[in-house]
N, C-alpha and C positions, 0 to 999 in steps of 0.2 A: 504494500500500500504506500503511495507517495506521501511524503511529508507535506504538510500544509502549515502556513504561518498561523500563529494564534490570532483569534479574533480580537481586534483592537477596538475598544469602545472609546469614544471621545468623552473627556471629562466634562460634565455638565457646567462646571464653573467656568471653563474656558469658552464654551459656547455662549454662556451668559455674558461674559466679559467682551467677547467679540461683538455681540449684539449691542452692548452698552456703548462701545466705541463708535459703532455705526450710527447709533441714535444721536450721540453727541455731535458727530460730524454733520449729520442731516439737519439738526436743529440750528447749527451755525450758518448753514447755507453756503459754506466754503468747501473747497476741495481738500482732500487729504494732503496733496502736495503743498498747498498754501499753508495749511495748519502746521505741517511739519517744518516748513521754512520759518514760520513765525516762532515756533517752539525751539528751533535750533536742533532738530532731529533730522538725521539723514533719511530722506524719503524711502529709498530702496530698502534700507535696513528696517525701517518701521513697517513697511508692507510685508516684508519677509517674516517679521516677528508677529504681525497680525495673522498671518496664515498659520504659523506655528506659535500659538499664543503662550505656550509654556516657556519659550525662549526669550520672551519680552522682559526687559529689565524694569524694575519698579520706577527708576528715574525717568525712563521714556514714558511710561504710563502716566506718571504724575505731571510731567511737562505737558503731555497731550491734553490731559484733563484740565489743567490750569489754563492753557491757551483757549480751549473750547469755552470754558466758563467766561473768560475775559471777552471773547468774541460775541457770546450770547448777550452779555451786558451792553455791548456797543451797538447791538441791532436795534 
């Protein structure tokens, strides 16, 4: 019988966090590229970490949240 890789389930916390990031970005009405530039985060790295949410650093997450909150206040 051939070997098969184990079934990998996504952590629901990661799925929730990814949704929260998308919601914040949508509420600002700005692109991820714009928000990353304003926050001082490299866009390519942020998007790679967004896909693999477990590799995202807390500093990146906090910077992104802070800039989104600031942009929402300015709207």
